[in-house]
C-alpha positions in Angstrom: 60.4 116.2 80.4 58.6 119.2 80.5 54.6 119.3 80.7 54.8 121.0 76.8 56.8 117.9 75.7 54.5 115.5 77.2 51.7 117.6 75.4 53.4 117.5 72.3 54.2 113.8 72.6 50.9 112.9 73.1 49.6 115.0 70.1 52.0 113.2 68.2 50.8 109.9 69.2 47.2 110.7 69.1 48.0 112.1 65.5 49.9 108.8 64.4 47.0 106.8 65.7 45.0 108.9 63.3 46.8 108.2 60.3 46.4 104.5 61.0 42.7 104.8 61.8 41.6 107.5 59.8 39.1 109.4 62.0 41.4 111.8 63.1 43.5 114.5 61.2 46.6 112.6 61.8 49.5 114.6 60.3 47.6 117.9 61.1 48.1 116.8 65.1 51.6 115.9 64.4 52.1 119.3 63.2 50.1 121.2 66.0 52.2 119.1 68.4 55.6 120.1 67.2 54.2 123.7 66.7 53.2 124.0 70.3 56.6 122.8 71.3 58.4 125.2 69.0 56.3 128.1 70.5 57.1 127.1 74.0 60.8 126.7 73.1 60.9 130.0 71.6 64.4 129.5 70.1 65.7 129.5 66.4 66.7 125.8 66.7 62.9 125.0 67.8 61.5 127.0 65.0 64.3 124.8 62.8 62.9 121.7 63.9 59.3 123.0 63.5 60.3 124.2 59.8 61.9 120.6 58.9 59.3 118.5 60.5 56.4 120.9 58.5 58.2 120.6 55.4 58.4 116.6 55.6 54.7 116.4 56.4 53.8 118.6 53.5 56.1 116.7 51.1 54.4 113.3 52.4 50.8 114.8 52.0 51.7 115.6 48.6 53.3 112.2 47.9 50.4 110.7 49.4 47.8 111.9 47.0 50.0 112.0 43.5 51.7 108.5 43.9 48.5 106.3 44.6 46.5 108.5 42.5 49.1 107.7 39.5 49.0 103.8 40.3 44.8 104.3 40.1 44.8 106.1 36.8 47.3 103.5 35.4 44.8 100.7 36.7 42.0 102.3 35.1 40.2 102.8 38.1 37.7 105.8 37.8 37.3 108.5 40.5 33.8 108.0 40.7 34.6 104.3 41.9 36.7 105.7 45.0 34.1 108.4 45.7 31.5 105.7 45.9 34.0 103.7 48.0 34.3 106.2 50.3 30.8 107.3 50.8 29.9 103.7 51.3 33.1 104.0 53.9 31.6 106.7 55.9 28.1 104.9 56.0 30.1 101.7 57.1 32.0 103.5 59.9 28.6 104.6 61.4 27.1 101.3 61.3 30.1 99.3 62.5 32.4 101.9 64.4 35.9 101.9 63.1 36.2 98.6 61.1 33.1 99.6 59.2 35.4 102.0 57.4 37.3 99.7 55.6 34.8 97.1 55.0 32.5 99.8 53.3 35.0 101.3 51.3 36.0 97.8 50.0 32.2 96.9 49.6 31.6 100.0 47.7 34.8 99.9 45.3 33.7 96.5 44.6 30.1 97.5 44.0 30.9 100.4 41.8 33.4 98.1 39.9 30.7 95.2 39.6 28.6 98.0 37.8 30.7 99.6 35.6 32.5 96.3 34.3 29.6 93.9 34.9 31.3 90.8 36.3 33.4 89.7 39.0 36.6 89.2 37.3 36.9 92.2 36.1 36.0 94.0 39.3 37.8 92.4 41.6 41.4 93.5 40.2 40.2 97.1 40.0 39.2 96.4 43.8 42.4 95.2 44.7 44.1 98.2 42.9 42.2 100.8 44.4 42.7 98.9 48.3 46.5 98.7 47.5 46.4 102.3 46.6 44.7 103.3 49.8 47.1 101.1 51.8 50.1 102.7 50.1 48.8 106.2 50.7 48.6 105.4 54.4 51.9 104.0 54.3 53.3 107.1 53.1 51.6 109.3 55.3 52.9 107.0 58.5 56.2 107.6 57.0 56.0 111.3 57.2 54.3 111.5 60.6 57.3 109.2 61.7 60.1 111.0 60.1 58.4 114.4 61.6 58.7 112.6 64.7 62.2 112.0 64.4 63.1 115.3 63.7 61.0 116.6 66.7 63.0 113.8 68.9 66.6 114.8 67.7 65.6 118.9 68.4 64.2 117.8 71.7 67.8 116.1 72.5 69.5 118.7 70.9 67.9 121.8 72.4 
C-alpha cells in the first residue's frame, strides 16, 4: 500500500471518529483523504471514485440535517431549545472533555424544555425526541462516511 493510500486511510479513520466524537469535521476529513488520493492517482478512475464519494457525502450531509429536523418539528421541539442544548454542550465539553458535550447537550435541552413547558412530565419527552434526532443525525453521517469509504476501497482495489 502506498504512502498516499495510508495517509488517505488515516484521514478517513480520523474523519469517521470525528463523526462519532463530534470534535473534528468528520465528513470533511473523509472527503479530503479521498481527494488527496484522487490527486495522487491522477486518473479518470481516481476522479470518478472521488466524485461518487463526494456525492455520497453531500447527500448524507443534506439528509443529516433535513430528516432529524423534520422529526423535531413534528415533535414540537423549537430551534431555540436546540440552540440552548448546543450552547450547554459546548460549555460541557470544556468542563468535562468529550463526554461533557453529550451531558451538556441533554441538560441544556431538558432545562430549555422545562422552562418552556413548566414541568418535568412535559419536558422529558421533548428532551428524548431531541436526543433521538441527534442520534439519527449521527447515524446518517456515519453511514455516509462508511459508504464513501467503501467506494474508496473499491476504487483502491480496482485501480
